[in-house]
Backbone bond lengths (Angstrom), bond angles and torsions (degrees), N, CA, C in turn:
res aa  C-N    CA-C-N  psi(-1)  N-CA   C-N-CA  omega(-1)  CA-C   N-CA-C  phi
1 X - - - 1.452 - - 1.498 110.57 -
2 X 1.326 117.03 -27.07 1.419 117.85 -178.94 1.546 113.38 -69.70
3 X 1.392 114.60 -35.61 1.456 121.35 -178.97 1.523 113.42 -62.87
4 X 1.366 117.28 -51.99 1.463 116.87 -177.60 1.555 112.32 -64.84
5 X 1.372 116.33 -32.70 1.442 118.33 179.11 1.570 110.49 -68.40
6 X 1.335 115.37 -41.04 1.422 119.26 178.40 1.545 115.05 -64.65
7 X 1.422 112.77 -37.16 1.465 119.25 174.27 1.478 112.67 -68.72
8 X 1.256 119.63 -37.85 1.452 123.06 177.81 1.558 109.30 -65.95
9 X 1.315 120.44 -45.40 1.407 123.25 177.08 1.560 113.04 -59.73
10 X 1.340 115.50 -40.69 1.416 121.00 -177.51 1.539 111.14 -68.44
11 X 1.373 115.72 -38.95 1.491 120.03 175.74 1.528 111.16 -67.91
12 X 1.284 119.10 -35.37 1.476 121.38 179.65 1.495 108.09 -69.90
13 X 1.344 120.96 -37.24 1.395 123.27 -179.37 1.606 111.08 -69.33
14 X 1.324 113.69 -41.35 1.528 117.43 176.28 1.503 110.21 -64.69
15 X 1.280 117.61 -44.25 1.436 121.77 -178.62 1.534 112.09 -65.26
16 X 1.268 117.97 -32.68 1.456 120.35 178.65 1.500 108.43 -72.57
17 X 1.260 119.71 -29.86 1.458 123.28 179.63 1.512 113.46 -76.20
18 X 1.377 119.86 -8.75 1.424 123.72 -174.91 1.571 108.60 -95.72
19 X 1.251 121.35 11.50 1.462 124.23 178.67 1.491 113.08 -59.49
20 X 1.326 122.19 -26.06 1.436 123.96 -179.92 1.516 112.55 -90.56
21 X 1.381 116.56 -0.78 1.475 118.20 -177.97 1.548 113.78 -64.49
22 X 1.271 119.59 -27.94 1.456 126.32 -178.07 1.542 109.77 -62.89
23 X 1.376 120.18 -40.30 1.371 122.10 -179.56 1.553 112.59 -96.35
24 X 1.299 119.85 4.80 1.443 125.01 -174.71 1.544 111.50 -74.49
25 X 1.325 119.53 153.27 1.428 121.61 175.41 1.484 111.84 -78.42
26 X 1.233 118.47 -14.84 1.482 122.13 179.37 1.567 107.17 -75.47
27 X 1.267 118.29 -27.24 1.495 120.91 -177.20 1.529 105.64 -69.32
28 X 1.387 121.24 125.33 1.430 124.53 -174.75 1.540 108.58 -70.57
29 X 1.312 120.80 -27.79 1.442 118.50 -179.56 1.502 113.55 -70.47
30 X 1.292 118.93 -5.60 1.519 123.99 178.03 1.473 112.23 -104.54
31 X 1.342 118.73 5.89 1.463 118.73 -178.55 1.533 113.85 -70.28
32 X 1.312 116.19 -29.09 1.434 119.93 176.67 1.504 108.05 -117.95
33 X 1.355 117.79 158.62 1.421 122.11 179.22 1.468 110.00 -75.41
34 X 1.337 115.36 -178.55 1.467 120.92 178.82 1.510 108.59 -71.67
35 X 1.378 115.69 165.38 1.470 120.55 -176.88 1.506 106.12 -83.42
36 X 1.323 115.16 151.45 1.492 123.48 171.16 1.520 109.84 -133.76
37 X 1.363 116.97 148.07 1.462 114.29 176.79 1.439 115.01 -66.46
38 X 1.342 118.94 143.93 1.422 124.29 -178.65 1.541 108.37 -127.75
39 X 1.333 114.57 155.21 1.480 119.40 -179.41 1.538 106.54 -87.57
40 X 1.325 116.13 141.57 1.450 121.56 171.29 1.496 112.99 -114.64
41 X 1.286 118.30 152.38 1.428 123.78 177.29 1.532 107.31 -82.82
42 X 1.321 112.76 123.71 1.510 117.28 179.92 1.536 109.95 -78.65
43 X 1.326 117.01 128.37 1.433 121.30 -178.37 1.516 108.66 -73.40
44 X 1.318 118.04 139.43 1.431 121.83 -176.51 1.563 107.48 -80.90
45 X 1.301 113.73 133.44 1.482 122.34 178.46 1.487 110.57 54.00
46 X 1.262 119.11 45.02 1.449 120.83 174.91 1.525 112.57 -94.47
47 X 1.264 116.23 136.57 1.422 122.40 178.52 1.533 105.49 -120.07
48 X 1.353 118.60 115.13 1.460 119.09 -174.14 1.530 109.90 -70.94
49 X 1.291 121.68 -8.06 1.485 122.88 176.04 1.499 114.50 -84.62
50 X 1.319 115.49 -18.57 1.442 123.16 -176.02 1.571 108.63 -105.90
51 X 1.343 117.97 137.89 1.410 117.23 176.97 1.533 112.72 -72.02
52 X 1.303 119.37 144.45 1.451 124.64 -179.84 1.543 107.53 -72.40
53 X 1.323 116.09 142.13 1.473 120.16 176.20 1.559 108.02 -74.11
54 X 1.292 115.15 135.27 1.461 117.69 179.62 1.542 105.64 -150.74
55 X 1.300 113.90 163.02 1.491 118.32 177.40 1.494 111.23 -87.95
56 X 1.360 121.15 -6.26 1.320 123.78 177.15 1.559 114.27 -67.64
57 X 1.262 117.96 128.30 1.439 117.60 -177.88 1.609 107.09 -125.08
58 X 1.250 114.62 148.37 1.446 119.66 -174.56 1.530 108.28 -80.02
59 X 1.292 118.70 163.36 1.407 125.28 177.51 1.531 115.83 -60.70
60 X 1.308 115.03 -27.89 1.457 122.40 -178.35 1.573 111.49 -96.11
61 X 1.333 118.01 0.47 1.435 120.23 -173.79 1.545 107.33 -78.22
62 X 1.372 109.58 141.12 1.470 118.76 179.00 1.558 110.73 -71.54
63 X 1.308 118.53 149.18 1.469 119.26 178.33 1.509 108.16 -68.60
64 X 1.379 114.91 151.03 1.443 121.63 175.92 1.512 109.57 -55.95
65 X 1.346 118.47 131.33 1.495 118.48 179.24 1.574 109.58 -71.67
66 X 1.301 113.58 140.98 1.470 116.80 179.13 1.544 110.13 -74.94
67 X 1.279 114.34 151.57 1.465 118.75 -177.08 1.508 107.67 -86.14
68 X 1.330 116.96 114.30 1.506 122.92 177.67 1.464 113.18 -96.23
69 X 1.363 116.86 4.34 1.533 115.68 -173.37 1.525 108.85 -81.15
70 X 1.337 108.20 153.61 1.482 117.39 177.90 1.523 106.90 -133.53
71 X 1.286 119.93 161.71 1.412 124.31 174.67 1.524 109.93 -69.82
72 X 1.290 113.89 136.03 1.485 118.38 177.36 1.498 110.66 -63.71
73 X 1.333 120.46 158.52 1.468 119.26 -175.92 1.493 114.28 -64.39
74 X 1.342 116.18 -50.64 1.479 119.05 -170.83 1.569 111.34 -147.31
75 X 1.359 116.15 131.16 1.485 119.48 173.60 1.503 105.75 -88.83
76 X 1.370 116.03 130.25 1.485 119.31 -176.91 1.569 109.62 -106.70
77 X 1.317 121.30 -26.31 1.442 121.46 -175.62 1.584 108.71 -149.60
78 X 1.354 114.09 141.77 1.397 120.40 173.73 1.537 107.91 -131.62
79 X 1.314 118.58 127.37 1.507 122.48 -177.41 1.543 107.36 -134.63
80 X 1.244 115.35 137.02 1.491 120.52 174.45 1.486 112.84 -123.71
81 X 1.337 115.88 123.05 1.505 122.45 -178.79 1.458 107.11 -110.35
82 X 1.383 117.84 134.87 1.463 126.30 171.79 1.535 110.97 -71.36
83 X 1.308 115.00 141.47 1.462 119.78 171.17 1.535 107.13 -129.26
84 X 1.298 114.61 178.00 1.400 121.28 -179.05 1.544 112.92 -68.46
85 X 1.353 118.22 -26.08 1.451 119.47 175.74 1.496 115.88 -110.70
86 X 1.282 120.34 4.62 1.440 125.05 175.79 1.454 114.18 160.79
87 X 1.271 120.42 -110.18 1.494 124.61 -176.87 1.500 110.13 -154.79
88 X 1.361 114.16 160.04 1.509 121.43 172.84 1.542 105.22 -120.78
89 X 1.329 113.31 125.86 1.438 120.12 -178.17 1.552 106.66 -99.66
90 X 1.360 116.33 114.59 1.426 123.33 179.01 1.481 109.34 -101.73
91 X 1.328 118.75 133.09 1.514 119.02 176.16 1.514 106.68 -134.93
92 X 1.413 114.52 142.01 1.380 121.42 176.34 1.531 107.39 -118.66
93 X 1.319 119.16 136.91 1.471 121.15 -179.92 1.496 110.59 -141.15
94 X 1.324 112.51 165.12 1.482 119.28 -179.80 1.482 104.92 -115.79
95 X 1.367 119.49 124.25 1.362 126.02 177.73 1.536 112.18 -79.48
96 X 1.304 116.32 159.93 1.439 121.47 -178.33 1.513 110.37 -73.66
97 X 1.282 121.92 -29.01 1.438 124.72 177.21 1.537 110.79 -151.55
98 X 1.259 118.32 170.35 1.462 124.17 -176.41 1.530 112.34 -69.78
99 X 1.303 118.06 155.88 1.443 119.32 168.50 1.568 114.01 97.33
100 X 1.344 119.65 6.30 1.401 121.34 179.43 1.481 110.41 -67.25
101 X 1.337 118.62 141.24 1.459 122.28 178.67 1.507 106.05 -144.83
102 X 1.362 112.05 -176.60 1.495 122.96 -174.75 1.517 110.80 46.46
103 X 1.327 114.55 62.35 1.457 122.69 -176.22 1.524 105.87 -82.89
104 X 1.390 115.47 139.65 1.463 118.34 178.42 1.552 108.76 -155.56
105 X 1.287 115.40 150.26 1.430 124.06 167.72 1.549 107.93 -96.84
106 X 1.313 120.70 101.03 1.403 123.08 -177.14 1.511 110.36 -99.98
107 X 1.364 119.20 138.87 1.456 119.32 176.57 1.443 114.07 -53.87
108 X 1.319 120.07 135.66 1.458 121.42 -179.27 1.502 111.02 -70.92
109 X 1.314 114.33 150.40 1.522 119.90 -174.21 1.503 112.52 -75.59
110 X 1.297 117.75 -27.38 1.499 120.36 -177.86 1.559 108.59 -109.93
111 X 1.278 119.19 84.90 1.393 122.99 178.96 1.517 113.69 -70.99
112 X 1.298 117.24 147.62 1.475 121.24 178.35 1.557 108.37 -117.01
113 X 1.261 119.49 160.14 1.490 123.06 177.08 1.551 109.76 -69.05
114 X 1.399 112.33 127.22 1.506 117.23 179.24 1.429 114.55 75.54
115 X 1.422 120.97 7.27 1.446 118.97 179.97 1.561 104.37 -130.14
116 X 1.350 111.22 127.09 1.483 118.67 173.91 1.505 105.69 -98.03
117 X 1.326 118.73 110.63 1.453 123.70 -174.56 1.495 111.05 -110.71
118 X 1.335 114.19 140.68 1.497 119.52 176.69 1.576 105.20 -132.34
119 X 1.395 112.11 148.56 1.438 120.70 172.85 1.509 105.62 -103.01
120 X 1.411 115.70 134.33 1.405 122.51 178.79 1.516 105.35 -93.53
121 X 1.350 115.47 103.90 1.426 122.16 -172.27 1.591 110.42 -111.85
122 X 1.348 116.96 145.98 1.359 124.39 174.76 1.607 114.14 -140.61
123 X 1.303 116.71 167.35 1.419 119.14 174.57 1.523 107.16 -119.46
124 X 1.376 116.54 132.71 1.410 123.98 178.22 1.496 110.29 -95.61
125 X 1.361 122.14 151.48 1.426 124.75 174.84 1.558 108.58 -61.68
126 X 1.322 116.27 155.17 1.519 120.46 -179.64 1.491 109.07 -73.85
127 X 1.370 119.89 -26.12 1.410 121.59 -178.71 1.581 107.39 -90.88
128 X 1.330 113.49 160.19 1.497 118.96 179.34 1.450 109.74 -72.11
129 X 1.312 113.57 137.90 1.548 121.95 178.55 1.557 106.97 -122.83
130 X 1.203 116.28 159.87 1.490 121.71 179.59 1.472 110.40 -75.78
131 X 1.318 115.88 164.17 1.500 122.67 176.60 1.435 113.52 -74.35
132 X 1.347 116.01 -51.78 1.526 121.59 179.50 1.502 112.74 65.46
133 X 1.265 114.29 -175.84 1.427 120.78 -177.88 1.546 113.04 -78.72
134 X 1.315 115.66 163.67 1.492 119.03 -175.27 1.532 107.31 -66.42
135 X 1.284 117.74 -33.89 1.525 119.16 -179.14 1.498 109.48 -65.25
136 X 1.367 119.44 -35.81 1.459 120.61 -177.87 1.634 113.61 -78.38
137 X 1.344 111.45 -11.01 1.468 114.80 175.85 1.522 114.62 -108.01
138 X 1.314 115.73 10.07 1.488 120.24 179.46 1.567 109.43 -78.25
139 X 1.313 111.60 135.65 1.469 120.72 -176.96 1.525 110.14 -124.22
140 X 1.354 118.57 147.37 1.433 121.43 176.78 1.565 110.33 -123.61
141 X 1.257 117.09 145.38 1.463 118.96 178.05 1.541 107.02 -150.47
142 X 1.291 117.25 148.26 1.519 124.42 -178.37 1.441 108.73 -139.98
143 X 1.306 114.56 155.60 1.418 123.05 179.31 1.560 109.34 -147.97
144 X 1.315 119.57 136.91 1.407 120.33 176.23 1.643 108.65 -94.29
145 X 1.283 112.01 148.23 1.426 119.84 -176.72 1.524 105.25 -136.43
146 X 1.324 117.78 133.68 1.484 123.53 -179.72 1.559 107.84 -84.82
147 X 1.374 111.72 165.87 1.479 117.23 174.41 1.462 112.71 -59.75
148 X 1.406 115.85 -34.80 1.448 117.84 -179.84 1.489 111.71 -66.10
149 X 1.384 114.72 -37.97 1.510 115.39 176.74 1.579 111.96 -67.31
150 X 1.313 117.08 -27.03 1.477 120.41 -174.12 1.513 108.49 -89.40
151 X 1.316 120.48 -4.17 1.455 119.95 179.26 1.523 112.07 -65.41
152 X 1.402 115.07 123.75 1.443 117.94 -179.35 1.517 114.27 83.09
153 X 1.354 118.39 3.73 1.453 122.02 -178.47 1.537 109.78 -97.08
154 X 1.294 115.57 125.37 1.447 120.59 177.76 1.548 114.90 -103.54
155 X 1.342 116.42 -24.46 1.378 121.78 -173.28 1.614 109.67 -138.00
156 X 1.295 116.74 136.86 1.504 123.94 176.45 1.562 103.60 -111.24
157 X 1.320 115.34 129.81 1.478 119.41 -179.37 1.498 107.27 -131.01
158 X 1.367 114.38 139.72 1.457 123.73 171.42 1.517 110.17 -118.87
159 X 1.326 117.62 118.11 1.426 124.43 -174.34 1.556 112.44 -93.00
160 X 1.296 116.12 144.11 1.499 123.10 170.50 1.427 109.08 -131.94
161 X 1.338 119.32 -178.35 1.457 123.15 -178.02 1.561 111.45 -69.69
162 X 1.335 118.42 -38.12 1.476 121.89 -175.98 1.557 112.03 -101.80
163 X 1.314 117.31 -25.70 1.472 117.10 -174.75 1.515 111.50 -150.84
164 X 1.324 118.10 -177.25 1.476 123.45 173.53 1.495 107.90 -149.27
165 X 1.284 113.59 144.18 1.537 121.51 177.20 1.482 107.58 -110.55
166 X 1.352 116.25 140.70 1.427 122.42 179.19 1.533 110.58 -129.48
167 X 1.353 114.64 152.54 1.394 121.14 175.94 1.518 106.82 -135.30
168 X 1.330 117.55 130.11 1.480 121.34 -179.09 1.512 112.71 -108.02
169 X 1.332 113.61 149.14 1.470 118.76 175.92 1.509 108.56 -65.56
170 X 1.341 113.71 148.36 1.518 117.06 174.85 1.475 108.55 -94.13
């Protein structure tokens, strides 16, 4: 009975001596001062539900696919139809050989003032294919454009490797 009483008294004495521990430099919770509110710069057009674009890629991310598209040989027709929300740009082209796929009207890299330019791009198979008739090499592509995109645009152009077709506003 004498040992537990002596141990309890010793612990109480040590605990009473630790009253200055809270303000001591040895206490890790005192190494930094208290927190204060700070101003943050608001990111422009940030949506917390969408991930931010960054160049950082994870270790399991696939490499960026290389662009195998080329300009189609020749654009044969360009037609623009009005819609309730803007317009639809229809383009018809003739490929250099059969088998072209993944057809798209991609915005041109060198925009001009008042001109909405698109490149008619396709992907050809890796193996050689025949030329065939012009009908069998005909390709069609379309793209929708809103009224906001058409604001200030006077000419729509579709580029190919050998030519380009244009349509002007009346």
